[in-house]
N, C-alpha and C positions, 0 to 999 in steps of 0.2 A: 339820564336826563337828556343827553344829546340824541340818543336813539328815539326816545319818547317824542321829542319835539320835531323829529325829522319827518318830512313827507315821504311816505314809502314809494311814491312814484318816481322819485329822483335818485340818481347815484349819489353816494356820499363817501367821504374819506374821514376816518377817525383814527388818530394815533394815540395809543394808550401806553404810557411809559411808567412802569412800576419801579419804585426805588429799591425794593427788596426782592430777592435775597441779596443782602449786602451788609457789611458791617456799618454801624454797630448792631450787634445781635439783640434786637428788640422785637418781641412778638407777644401775641395774646396768650395768656396763661392756659386757657382751655386747649388752644392749638398745641402749645408746648407739651402738655401732658399726654397728648396722643402718641408722642414719640419717645418718651422717657425710657421705655423698655426696649424699643427697637434697636437702639444703638449700643446696648450693653455688650454686644458681640465684639465690638472694637473694629478698628479700621482694617485690619488684615482680613478678617472674615467677611467684612462688608465688601471689600474689593473682589474677593473670590466669588461671593454671592452675586454681585452685580455683573461680573464678567460672564459667569455661567448663564445668567438670565438674558443678557444681551446677545450672546451667541445663539441661544434657543429662539429668541424672537426674530433673529435675522438682522439685527441692527449692525452687527459686525460681519465683515466678509470672512469667508473661510480662510484659514491660515493666520488670522490675526492672533497674536500672543499677548498675554498680560505682561506689562513691564514690571520690573522688580520694584519693590517698595523703595521710595526715595531714601538714599543712604543717610540723610539727616534725621530720619524719623525712626524712633525706636519701635521694636515690635510691641504690639498691644500687650502681650503677656509679660513684657518687661516693665510695664507701667505699674508703680506701686498701687496696691488695692485702694488705699485711702485717697489717691488722686484720680481714680477712674470716674467717679461720679461727676466731677466738674467737667471732665472731657466729654462724657456722655451728654450732659446738658448742653454743652456748646453745639453739638451736632443736632440735638433735639430742637433748639431754638432756631437754628438755620433751617431745618426741615419745616418748622412751624411757619416761618416766613414764606416758604414756597407754598405751603398749604393755603395760607391766607391769600396769596396772589391767585392761586388756582380757584379759590372761591369767587374772587372778583371777576376772573375770566368767565367762570360759569354763569354769573349773573348777567354778563353782557350777552353770552350765547343764548341764555333763556329769554332775554328781552327780544333778541332778533327772531327767535323762534316764535314767540307770541305775536310778533308783528308780521309773521309769514314771509320773512325775507332772509332767513338763515341760509337756506340752500343756495341762494343766488348771491351771497355775500362772500367774497374772498377774504379769508382770515389768515394772516401770516403771523406766526409766533416765533420769536427768536430771542436768544440771549446775546449780549454784546461781547462776551469773551469767555474763556474757560474759567475754571475755578480760581479764586484769589487766595494766595497763600500768605498774605500780609499779616504779620503778628501785631495786631492792634490791641492795645490795652493802656488805659490811662492810670490804672492803679490796681492793686490786688483786689480781685473780685471774689466775694463769697458766693457760694452756690445759690443762696436764697435771693440774691440781688441780680444774678445773671439772667438776662432776658428782659429786665425792667429798665426804666429810664435812669435808674441809679447806677447802671453799668455801661461800659463802652468797650466791647470786646469783638474780636473776630474769631472764626472757628479754626484758624491756623492751618499750617501746611499739613498737619497730621490727617485732618479730615479732607482737605482739598485734594490730596493724593487719591483718596477714595472717590471723591466727586468726579475726578477726571479719568476714572477707569475707562479704557485700559492705557491711557496715554501718559507721556512724560511731560514734566514741567507744568507751568501755570500762567495765569495772567501776567503780562509784561514780556513773556517769552514768545517766540514764534514757532515753537514746537506745537504739536497738535493739542497738547494740554492747555496751551494758551489761546489758540485761535479756533479750534474745532468746537462748534456750539450746536445746540439743538435748533432745528428749523422745521417747522410744521406748516403745511398749507392745507386749508380746509375750504373746499368749494365744490360741493356735490354737483351743482348745475354746470360747472365748467371743466371738470376733470374727467379724464377718460377712465382711469382706474381708481379704485378705492382701497384704502388701508394698505398701502405699499411703501416700501423703503426704496430710495434711489441712491446709487453711489455716484451720481453726477455731482460735480463740484460747483457750488454756488458761492457768491461773495456778497457782502452787505450792499455793495453798489448795485447789485441786481434788483434790489427792492424798488428803487426809483424807476429803473428801466421797465420793470414789470408793470408798475402802476401807470406809467405813461403809455405803454403798449395797450393795456386793457381799456384805458379811458380815451384812447385815440387822440391824446394830447400831442402837442408839438413842443419838444424841449427847446428853449430859446438860446440864441447865441449871445444875447446881452441882456442886462437888466439896468434900467434907468441910465442907459447910455454907456454902461461899463460892460466890457466883454467878460463872460463868465466861463468857468471850467466846462469843458465838453462832457457829454454823458459817457461815463466809463463803463457802466454796467451793461449786462445783457438781459433781455427779457426771459423770464422763466416760464412763460406761457407754453413754449414747445415741450418743456419737461412735464407740465401739468397735462398736456394732451398726449403724453406717451411717446414723445420723440426724443432723439438725442440732439444736443446742441453743442456746437464747437466752442471750446474754451481755450483761449490762448494763455499767455503768461499772466500770472497773478502775483502781486507784490504786497508785502506787509512791512510795516515799521512801527515800533513802539518803544520809546525811550532808548533808541539806538540798537534795539534788537530787530534784525532785518531778516527777510526770507523772500525767496522767489520760487514759484512753482510752475511747472509745465507738465500736464498730464499726471502720471503717477510719481513724478520726481519732484522733490523739494529740496532746495539748498538753504540751510539755516546759517 
């Protein structure tokens, strides 16, 4: 509706925040059914499969190794046969949430395309953190109710470890499994190269700096007479144009889990 009502001759900013994938595991039944077979291989095979695919695609740098399965997680082959179906459905519902989100993004992309402004619209897609290992459950959930509003579940550390392939740890922690997230930029009219991966390091604060740079806006020193925080991020426009950009120290903190990074070194 926003894109429909917008005058194509003017720049615009649209922030779209999806609440899923996230617990509780609620999704549409047709989307869930797409994935009920896919995850019967279990988390161990899924990690190995994803790692191999990421290496082949070039997402991971040469020399990166797959971390060991989290010691708190049993091997998939050790899970009793009668319990596996519930585990499979947990991951299927989580995948269905992502599928539904992807459909929503697709509708936005198609609308921009029909208006003739897709190629000259910068689209940034990102997740806010790594996979979440929180064991959320209000009560014993039967497989029939899992995924419906009669359940309230998470997909647990068992599958999160696979989601975070090849990293260690999860949301809350400052290891890569907690803070390394997908980030995609799509802007055919403004980028030098297409369909490439970059190993340059970006931070969430760079999104604001990038938007200000592209819009030629001026970041204010104060708001309504009150001094505000300075702009901490760096514009990603040089990265989009194929250049390197200097990145100094980066810092993280979440629930007293802290880290600092400089170049290829990170202290947790």
